[in-house]
Steps between C-alpha positions, in 0.01 A plus 500: 500500500485139605793274560685727742607290793450767766168621373280192522589155621348171405424216740820317416734798517699574812470857622835679516573640841489876510221551245157658541250255355152544358292182515157477340252234613489159341126506575260775606122523501198576716185309594136609531291388795162507326642334186684207660572318172635800309868537420672837446856387431511697176382826660711813468428589864517328834201606712424509872156588638255391769172580322484316270782278624819516294824342627836524326767229468868538404776241459872574450785262421783582743725216382753753371543640853622178659794578729475875447479761774179702474543862603147607404205376298206712394180401330437780250151545354385749235164627628220503241222547758596648836337431835493647846448154649750275675624189317670192642773290343496141625728206434367212290660170588379307196677633190361240261231738370530663158353822371324316216293274727460682834151605603320578826378141531846338484717776647766374747473579869644830620752494781663752732484875440820633341408867521221750443498815287273781387553590132321837512248636254753625243543303179751481213775488760713237676429368846768300683470246780801371694515117492869456583457240774252293302721493190812418703322199649406365156826534303563198282131413472159635405347798678117502493289773659138608502342843540163560663315778681195581710449826310239548229724764344667280238868511400641404158859480380660396170566128472783325319269485196477879476693653208708715737554581868459138604504403866845383611734437788792741525770310687829648623774247568798534730763739374275741309371839593128546518357583159309822457240331281458206273835463323500575130714240325819639362559452132861411577514159658874480532491627857278215613688259727579175327294204618669232701595189302235235512204714398235394255389822331202599289563802275241670285611716207585866541366542144288281276300574186432387148506684165284472187658485158187638329468785755863615527432804722273326751618428853368207707701544819188500717349186346420210731638252249830468315432372149713334234365415155624468145185626324419775585848561641509534878836492682530485878762675717616430858757670722614380846720688746781269616729777628460410866595134434862586420734246661233232551509147361192396304423129499168528313298770324167447327283742307142416604209619287128455572346403164186691404510392135689183416685422177651203325765723340865541590613825665848649537642699791768739370735735681446874446649827634358644823422846362120469481208544739151352500337842491654606169602194299330448164579303187646812343764553770549149643862404577673264258480131583825310550600139559247231580505410869268201464183381328185348649151379404231593753243250370132554435384498863385811687479596868823321576864588562763472227860481622820573306846430640707821503769402749796584275348828378421619852841396636673698225303816580538520880573859598330637186164474323366205304302621194334259258272503197254223414418441132375220280436416133179320605157655435368306800533782754607464864390719795614495863417720801717810527624679811187715476264202539301466820659163580729230355749755373799398292809462719844350539530228763864506608669257735829613652773269626421328829130425454313192396294509186139603527239229503268487200198601708674806635531657156165395360295737712415846372781736580408741774833671548686748301175683448593828338683702758184671605675697767520786255123520470426416860667805644296811568710664231329498160829424324409211269848359447846510650616734224455875541171631362498663162503874487129532441403847620254534782167605351397860531237572763144519369359834402230461764380236748409169346125441492236242410163598355184305413362618166137392487461593131765329285412639158777765500776252583672372187810328366669559163722208396645699209683729743468274809327787680251477785262791553277565800211737444309688767466290815140462618478395863126432477267339252129425470277236349136397503499121542308324775643153437847370584753600232866587447673833450861557389725762653867589454764523772725790402852581625644851486843645577669161515869440431656164410202281585574129548181392678200637682225404741169661589263430789127543436242535777130465415161360602516157342130443447457839330796555266813285495802419279473180297839501330751709311685517170843655547568490123173627346647616167659318206825586326444355153868546416612247761168313542514568872259637757612825656433711807703772664695241702662357184467798265874541418662282234782290641803597293646149521198298386322782311185390678291622790578327828257232617281602793391305807165601647350412837155547648392414855123557500262359764194309384166676468324545836122445540295774338360752743766434765691827437823306546815711499779328304852574384693370199853525362593530134845535353749421228870505418703459184725195473876454493775725627404867539682782329433866446402472133245222558347673805238747373469867597196728478573766395838426343819627658700772325686350323300174493660169597359342187329637190308181422181615676307800627240549773485876554163525676509189719528124479213249490608239754190282486152485353293378793164329460256603772180311575204722585246293694134532403255726680771739622323804363527867583794504735873532428705179509853571618831340408759628746869488408671443832840542661644266764246591769302315618563214256870442433652450253355795313557674169856547379732503203831322454764697312849432366750720682798437272628203702199309632134557574339730756142493625320834533190496716225727376326721755126556516551841340658330196206263449193630323174313560198470274125438509237357270125563524215319331239774456167320509288794619513876464657692652784283645569535873804674642828309507495448874308172504794272419564269793861433406748715688854552368658319795250217539681178594397181334411344833445620860863411578704819491841364590807576293475156345306479179401146588131570535479695178679233306250228574295449186231295669177695561410265783448724807648249740799269478363212700625176348156346545360718223729342243519142626509282187254220462641148534675391182313240296660180388786545251367592157485236233794496261485730202364323196782637284835668558508867589578707193550856377377617161543825309170598337587743222133592435329616821151563370358171628616556857257682729385554856145520637485690829137399558601136545874564564580267212805512277479333160776416253402438140706319241872560550675632192878456515556705185371834378555727204494874435576745222672794669841614385559742787579431862182424691364292789311173508332342802510129576378294793700258710268209578532239774335158479467211743607703802410421861514749787703766325675752727753644256666438167798599288569473129822550305480645150784471246491714188692717251473836674524729197228307315225418751531547875283520814442852631291429809219296644165540672438214739150628573363611159129488586287714732248364750254788517345353815818549704666759271808277486724384221487123453706227337508126550749534785251692718175374347350343817312717749665497842223387731639707789518836325244416223729654239772371268851471637741773404768418245877516496661512157853517365663546163873474430529613139829613343510832318438496126821425308615682187285436195657256259729346760303172523563507874383196692334590828320333787237639739319380811140584586308386805228566753337371814210590723549682827471370862485150645406225253210260539327248276193721456691803373751301292328453164462176308441444129293298451329499840546207734211265569362622736645851456686674782244779475211576272673750275577242233562456217841659505679573180776743432615813347820546688660794331548708195828507313569810298794488276707685258509444128786512263493360143117472508514201738275649768488816696628768739444797732542487868231456759608469860176594672467448872159338497240535776553255782828375359846555635840389382667226698758225476430306184550151625181517701410137457827327570645743747830503316694819542463668164507870569302645214370801682589468863183670619323197629674407821223618728172386645186677611682665792787605279293627213611854550859382485456499123566866517805472722680362197389798299615733776851380454483546125734221404386298801307179457251674272764643271841344530360159549310517176812614325685202632216255450412606153861422420469172688232381264668628185668167449517374144489126462610277216457708187314226322228473765408868525178493306128503560425229252252215489767286331683499836195363675428841649133566576 
């Protein structure tokens, strides 16, 4: 819970003597030596490495420690990639840097060495470094440090942006005993010492939520917005803990709300009883509303603070709780950022007797304190809250060891949506064909003897110029009852939503090496279901006795992923091996993440639990013996055999890393201005849009902003998002507003065409040919799409889609439409087919069915690729070519940045705006 004085202090709060404190950074990031202009302030990890160079930076606000005696201070880091190297912490004298702008080219100078440490090769554990003297010397000010190393064995730890286990300082003040671990905030705040008079305090709510009048059983306690509206009815609820302020004198108290959807209506704050919590409140059981405390009108602006004077209400509730409801008769809805938002959370700004009033500029900045008391999630303990865990039983042990299998013949693997049953037929670990040209072949990754699966990861070793993975589909089947795509990962029906969970997929696959090079490569694939794990939503195969949940069945195994393999031409008459690998020699290896009744646990799979497979193109008779495959089960992806997976994570096929091989040509003069404004268009009829891989030309025909159909049942319909008048595109983002139970987006394909020359998927974003590698850039894509609402509810929803190309930008690889004169390179003209929307149909308006394919050469990433804003749609994209394998580290942790982050970020983007503007409608001026 947030708002507990002892659990997390803001920059204006004085630290009470005799309290163990947990301080998270105000800024943290890392920089990349070979990418001097790149910024990684939104990354979920801080990274240190010498080859390629990665240097970490951390900044803490120690203003709360002014005048305090420091007994000990430890920098605690949750290891996501261990290292046997030695790392150095150095002081940074210039603290003016920010995580959103720091890069290698503008990084401040590093000063004296504070200390050195060796994290060790273990991961998913805490490492602690004593920084007592350094912290004691900086109390009352900012504490900036850097981390570097001479070791090529890289080290990663969770940043402040990670969904849990964030880096922090654990500070013990005079008068306290040394804590045994990160303190879990107590739910009872009455024992917290009262602050000295003269404090200016910032308190976030202990509970906040809203309820929906038309959905009386729904709970929105985890929403990133609090909403109030008169039609449809939305009422907001806030609760603040003022118990520890008993005896204080309040001179001013303001409720400050960051407006995400403005309104010209009038809103009422009303007193309510305290007997509710954000995790359970709904319209059906909401507490009765009492007297009006005050009214206010937020105004039609957005991205600004609204302030309401609550001095009298706060003063009357000191020593207790302050609970309020927000309602309105206006149909012009109002949204503000909740305590669950990533920044600018709603809070009370309280001034106690003896202080001067805050200056206007001091309160206008985004609030960085009272972040949710993350100490509960930052401890090694998996306990998610300060309250005792529910009595969920520990799952029974599996009937046999968990195992992964590659089934090279998928025809016996089926799904029945009538009974929600998945069936795996006989598993064939070899297959044959008779094609001499390059082609694709689909195989299934099967799990057996798994209990309470939350997420999984598999490492594949192979000869990349013979047979290689192109991509995966973790939800290869369709449940026509829910119009969702289904795989084993999300097979159960969530008993709250009556839907399958959404799934996040990840794929870290190196680019194709030169044919004939016999290049050994390694790739990571994985997936996790979204939102909080529980036993019923975590699938078993076979079912327990008795089963956790009767909504599904997978008695003979679970189909985790349908993998598309590319078989390169002229690889006849010898077996082509795909090796499922453990953690040696390429960590991280194959594993599963399971729910243990309280939190998640990672189970590493041994080589004996991983069953490999081969494929042979029989072009002569008889075929040779199966001994001619050059790929060995333990082949590393590069000659480096250190514990670090750095070498195997580099997607570039370039054999050397000399900067001279990638020196960009001098930039030409600035391009001429665009002849018209940049614009996005939805083309509802895609037939006129095509791609010619002979000339690498993309053509858009006439754009139709309307379409018709004649289907009464739920179905899907593809449309194209078109860009016009764009110069030097690196990334893009589009927001879609719609009625979710009528027509809704299901997914996107940012690279819908295939260049048969390079065997790559292509869209406008990666249309140019990189003149260094002579192939298209790889793609990063993201989709934050809310789950389908109940049919007939007329639920307004909002989604974000986006994409960007991968690696350092340049004018030649950043496409233009139309081309400049002269063009940056000779691959013009550039036009666009950015992505495909697939959406669900109710009332014969359009269509449905879910398609969340993981397309070849595309990976999910942060959505706001173009602007660098910190939307967290998928949370898989905070990595570069060195960190490519880190994609899977998130999957290792199950609800780590691959899983939990998506859960949080999907909620982040589920913000409904003004009801009247939520339409895709040409009358609004929408293209």
